[in-house]
Every structure is written in structure tokens, then in C-alpha cells.
N, C-alpha and C positions, 0 to 999 in steps of 0.2 A: 401371225402365224408363218414361220418360214417354210420353204420348199420341202425340207425333210419332214417337218411336222405334218404337212398336208399329205405327203406320201403315206404316212403311217395311218392315216385315217382319222375321222372325227372322234373326238373323246379320248384320244391317246397321245400323250405327250411324252417325249423322251427326256429323262433327267440326265443331262450330259455329265459325263466324267471322263477324265483323259483315257481310260481304258474301256469306255463303254463300247458295247457291241455295235457294229455298223454293217447293216445288211448289204448296201451298195458296195462297200469296200470288199466284202466276203465274195459277192458275186463277181466283181471285177477280177479278184485274185484267182478264182476258179476257172474263169475263162482264160486267164493269162496261162495258167498251168496246163491246160488242155490245148493251148494255141487255138483258141476259137474266138470269133467275133461276138457271137450271141448264141443264147440257147434257142432252140427251134420252138419249144414250147415255154412260155413264160407264165403259165397260169399259176404256178407255185409261188411266184414273187409276192403278190399280195398277202398271202398267209405268212410267209417268211418274214415280211416287214411287221406284221402284226405281232408275231411271236418275239421278234427282236425288241420291239417297242415295249411290250409287256415285261420282258426280262430285265430291260433297262430301268423302267420306271417303278415296277412293282416287285421284282424278284429278290431285292435286298441280297443280290449275289456277291459272295466274296471272290477274290482273285481266282481261286480254283473253280468256282462256279462259271465265271465268265469264260475261262479257258475251256472248260467242259462243254459249254454251249458252242463256242466257236469250232471245237474239234467235231462235234456232232454236225453242225452245218456243213463244214468243209467236206466231211465224208459223204453226206447226202448229196451236195452239189456234184462231187466226183462221180458219184454213181448215176446221176441224172444225165450227166454229159456222156459217160460210158454207154448208157442205154441208147441215147440218141445216135451215137457213133455206130452201134451195132445194128440199129434199126435202119440207118441208111444203107448198110452193107446187105442187110437181110430183111426186107420189109415183111417177108412172110411170117416174121416173129409175131407180129401184132394180128395175125389171123389164127394163131394157135387156139383151139378150143380148151377151156377149163370146164370139163363137164361134171355136173352134179357133185360139187365140192360139198363136203360135210363141215358144218360150222358148229363147234363146241362153245356154248356160252353159258351164262347164268350167274349165280352168286359167287363172289370170290371166296377163296379159302375153302373151296367145296370138293376138292380132289380133281379138278379139271386138268391141272398140269400132270399129276400122276397118270390119269387115264390117257392123256394125250401121248406121253411118253411110252406107255404101255402099247398102244395100238400101232405106233410106228415101228415096232418089232416086226410087223408084217411087211416084207419087202415090196409088196405090191401097193403100199401106202406111201404117199409123199407128204412132207410137212416142211415148213421153213426152218431149217436148223440155225442155231444162233450165229455160227460163223458165216453162213450164206446170207444172213440178213445184213451183215457188214460188208461181205464181198460177194455179191451175187454172181459176178464173174471173177474167177481167180485172177489174182494179179500177175501170175506167171502160169504158162501152160503146163499140163501134166499133173501127175500126182504130187510131185515135189511142190509146185505152186500151191496146190490145195493144202498140203501139210503146212506150209509157211503161213498161209492165211489163218488157218485154224489155230495154229500156235499163237500167233499175234492176238487173236481174240481171246483165247484162254489166258494170256498174259494180262490182258486188260481186265478180265474177271478177277484174277489174283489181286490186282491193284485195287479194284472196287472193294474186295474183301477186307484189305488193309484200312481203306478209308471207312468202311462200314461193316465191322466185324460181324453184326447180327444179321446181315442181309441173307446169307446163305440158309440160315435156319428159318427164315421167313419165306424166302423164294430162292430155292436152289438153281443155280445157273451153271451151265456147262456149254462149251463151244459146240460140241457134238450132238446136243439135244435140241428138240424143237422149242421154239420160243413164240410169244404172242405176236399177233399181227399188227399190234400198235407200232411195232418197230418198223413195219413196212410203210404204213400210212405216215409215219413220222418223217419219212424221206421226202414227202412233199409238204411237210410242215402243217399237216392237218391231222393231228393225233391227240387223242386224250392222254397218251403217255406223258406229254409234257407237263401236265398238271400234277402228275404223281411225282415228278422229279424236281420240279421248280414251282415256285409260287407265281402263277400267271393268271390272275382271275379275269383280267379284261380280254386276254386271248381266249381263255376257256369260254367266256360268255359269247364271244364272237364266234367261236366254232359251234357252239350249241345252236345258235341261230342260223349259221351259214349252212349246216348240214355236212354229210359225209359222201355224197355222190362222187364228187371229184376224187376224194382220197381213195375210195374203192374202185374207181376206174384205174387209178395207179396201182392199186393192190392186184387187179387182175393182170395188169401189164407186167408187174413184178414177177407174178407166177408163170406168165408166159415165158419170160426169160429163163427162169429156173427149169420149167418144164421142157424146154427145147434141149437142155443138156442132159436130161435123164428122163425121157418120155415113157408114157404107157403106165403110169401109176394114178392112183386115185388120191386127190388132195383132201387132206383133213387138217382143218384149221381151228385155232382155239384162241379166244380172249374172252374175259368177262366184259369187256368194253364193247363187244359186238352188240350186246343188248341195246346200247343206246344209238344203233344204226340200223336196226332191223329192216325198216323199209328201204333205205338206201342201198343196203347190201342186196336186197331182193330185185332192186332196179338193175343192178349190175350183174347179178347172178340169179336170173329167174328160176333156174332149176336146182338151186342149193337145198340141201337137206339140213335139218336143224336138230340139235340136241341141246336141251336145257338141263343144267344141273343145279339142284336145290340144296340148300342148307339153312339152318336157323340163323337169320341174319344177326340177331342180338348176340348170339354166341361168338360171331366172327368179326363184328364191326371194329372192335378195339384193336384186333390184329391188323385189320386192313389200315386203320389209322396209324398203327405203329410203323407197318411197312412204309407208309407214306412219309412218316417222320424220319425214318432210317435213310430213306432215299434222298431226301432234301437236305438233311443235316450237313453233310460234307460240303455242300455248295452254297449254303446260305449263312449270313452273319447272324440270323436269328430265326427261330422256328416257333410259331404259335400253335401249341397243341390244341387249344379250344378251338381255333379256327380250323384246323385239320379235322377235328371231330365232327364239327358242323357240316363241313363240306362233304365228308365221307357218308355221314348218315343221310343227308338230304339226296345225295347223288344215288345211293342205293335204295332209298325209299322210291325214287323215281324209277330205277331199274326194276324193282319188284313189281311196280304197277304196270310197267311196259311188258314184262313177261305175262302178267295176268291178262292184259289185253290181247297179246298175240296168241295165248292158249285158247281164249275165248273165241277168236276169229279163225283158228285153224286147228284141226285134230291131227295134223301130219307132223307135229313136233314130238320127238321122244323126250319124255320127262324122266330124267334120272335123279336119284338122291344120293347124297354124300354117303349115307349108311350103306347103301348097296355097293358103292365102290369099295368101301372099307371091307365089307363082309366077303365079298367075292369079286375081285377085280376082273378076272378073266370072264365071268359071266356077264359083268357090265360092258365089257369090250364086245362080247358076242352079241349083246342086244343092240349096241351101237352099229356094229356091222350089218346085222340083219335089217335094222331100220334104214340104213343107207343103201341097201341092195348090194353090199359088197361081199363077194364070195371069198372068205378068208380060208387059207389052206391049212392042212394038218401041219406042215412045216412052220407056218406062221404061229399056230397055237403052241407048238413045241418052243419056239423062240420066246414067246411070251411067258411060258411057264419058267423057262430058264432065267429070263431077266428078273422075274419076281422072285425066284429062289436066290438070285445073287444080290439082291438089294439088301444091303446091311442096315439101311435106315428107313425101311419101309414102314416101320411102326415108330414114327417120331414121338418123342416125349412131348406131351401136351403142354404148351405154353400158355399161360393165362395173363391176359393184359387187362389193366383196369379201365373200364369205361369212363369212370370218374376222372381219370387222368387227362382224358380228352373232352371233358365237359359233357359227357353223355350220361343219361339216365336210363338204366335197364327196364324199368317198369314203363316209363313212357314209350321207349322204343318197342317193347313187347306189344303195347296197344296199337301203336302205328303200324306195325308189320302184321298185325293179326289177320287181316284180310289176305295177305300173302301166304302166311303159314297155314291158314285154314283152307285156302284155295287148293293148294298143292299137298295137303296133308303132311306137312313137314314135321319131323321129329324135333321137339323142342329140347335144346341143350343148355339153356339159360333159365333160371339160375343152375349154377354148376351141379348141384346135387341131383338134378334131372338128367344129367349127361348120361347117355347109354353107351356111347362110343368111347373106348379107351384111347385110341390113337387118332392121329390127325395128320392130313396131308393137304398141301395146297394145291 
């Protein structure tokens, strides 16, 4: 076992190719660009090494995939160095309070993205916007710098739509809209997001055992940097993947408020699997649909069980259902605000009504994906998820003829 293999950790070996990813080279290049000798905090390096090793050995990445991973790593390292530079200049950044943040989580494809984008119409609410996840500090000062960074991110989204035309119908992305927190934790290379975009089973297994406390400490640090630039707002954060880190998030944010959103998992698992396929396909030489189906179903069976345990141990979690969000989005938003103790204004309510009225796609055409395409059996899934659907009184949408809701939002 050579030095590099030992550094990547036991059980993971790097299958070398001329263009294989090289963690040490990427770290050295980032330091050269920033004219720095070293990072102040190197706790992210072992996770980076694990991710790179898994991508090299298991990802089956094509040339575009390897370049995409390099691009993401370079961007994240740049942001980490910029954070350190600013914290040296202003140590008070790390003392900023992030008080009573509201975390929206739950079953994917359940209306959480739609609800999150609705509530941020309230000017007193803060959420990490897509372009700020890439550029937490604008690359140039003033409004012009912000506009340039936002345009760059939107151009990247246009490119992704060319590579994956179906993506926007599965998960609508826009530079000026809020996005999931997995894009924050990815910047210290401890994120469930990577498994959605790349095949990285050994990295995913390591992350599950390692836990997420370090990732959410950085998450808080990231919000402190954003909050310092526009203070005085209430943070509302969203990701289905928060379900897998409930205790770790509570350790970092003991005053967090929680919202779980529920939907019939059998009705949406094929869509979740399809989204994973669409995200992975541009970057991989091959994609195994049955493997994706097994991963997605096992993951969300675990997620459903975690939600049941959390609800059994705490009565302070707001339980919302997909059908409620579809039927009356503004009422669902009001319930969220009331639960979080956030006093939303009349102006905010008017902004939300206007946004709802202007949404030309608020009733998406229902897309049905085949469970069998991903090696999944609906009847078996129905039985496996029965404790979850019974516990929360979830409306059953599968088989399709039992479907009561005509529209669908992610």
C-alpha cells in the first residue's frame, strides 16, 4: 500500500488513470491561487480525500464527470480560503447568532421546494439562494458584482439543462431562488448531495458512519457569513436530506424549529430514482437503474423510520402533508410561520399571493415513472412503508387510480 492509498483510508484504493482526480494536487493549486501556505482548518481534508478516492475507484466517471468534480472541488476550496481570509479580518463573524432557524424536511417530491420558495416572499425571511451558495461573498463589490455572479450561476444552470433536459421538470433550478442545504455541506465534502450526482458508495457509507456534526458546524458558519451581509432576518432552510442528520443538526442548532412534510412514498420513489438517474447520466459512462432503485428505496425507508422516531419523541414538530400544500399553499405557509413563531406581515402575505398568481407552472403536469424500470415492486413497497403512512395518516396515491391530487410539485 503506497502513501497515497494510506491517505485515502482503509478499504479504498484509487484506480489510477492519467486523468484521475488528485486531492493533493487540487489542494496545492487552491493555495497557490490564493497565495497561501496552508489552510487554517484542515478538518475537511480527510472527507475530500474519501470523496476523491470513491469517485476514482467507483464513480465510472467520463471526462465530463471528472471535470465536473474538479470544478466543484476548486470552487469549494476557493470559498473555504475566502472564509478564512474574512474571519481573520473580522473574527466577530463567527460570533453571529443564528437564532431559531426553521428546518423544512421530509419525504422528497412532497412540495417542500414550492413551499420554501413561497415563504421567502416574506422580506423578513432569509434562505440560501442558489447563486449565494456558489458565491457566498460576491466576487466584486456592489450590485454589479452580485449581478455578474448571479448571471454566471444562471449560465451554469442553462448548461446543465442542455446536458440533462429533463432536470428542470424534476427539480426546477434558478439562480435567484433558494436551494437545498446539501450544497452548503458539500463545500466541506460531507454531503449526501454527492451520492445523488455521482456513484460513490464507499464515500456514502463512510459519511453515514461518520455523521454530520462537522458538516452542520460549517453550515452554521456559512449562514453567519451570509447573515452578516443582510442581518435581521429569520432563516428558513430546506432539504429532504436533513432527515438523516436530525440529532446532529440539533447538536449545532439546539433552538431549531422543525417542519416535516409527508407524502405517499410509493407514489414518488420512481420520481426520486429518475431524478438521480438524470443527475448522474451526463457524468458517468454507465448508470445502473436497478442499483439506483435499491439505493433510493432503502434510503427513504430509513428516512421514514427516522421521522417516526422523531415524532414519537417530540410533539414540537409541525407535520404538514403534500395535499395541504397543494390545496392551499398560503395556509400551509401561515401554519409554518405560526409554528416557528414568525410574525409575517400583511405585505408579506400580499407578496405571496402575487407570487402564486404569477406562477405559470404551479400546476405541473403529473409525470408518472415506472417503479419496475428501477427494479422496484409497488406492492412490496406499500407493505414496507405501511407503518409510516399509517403513523402520519398519509393519503395513498399509489396505485394511480387512488390518486386524489391532480397536480404535483417538488
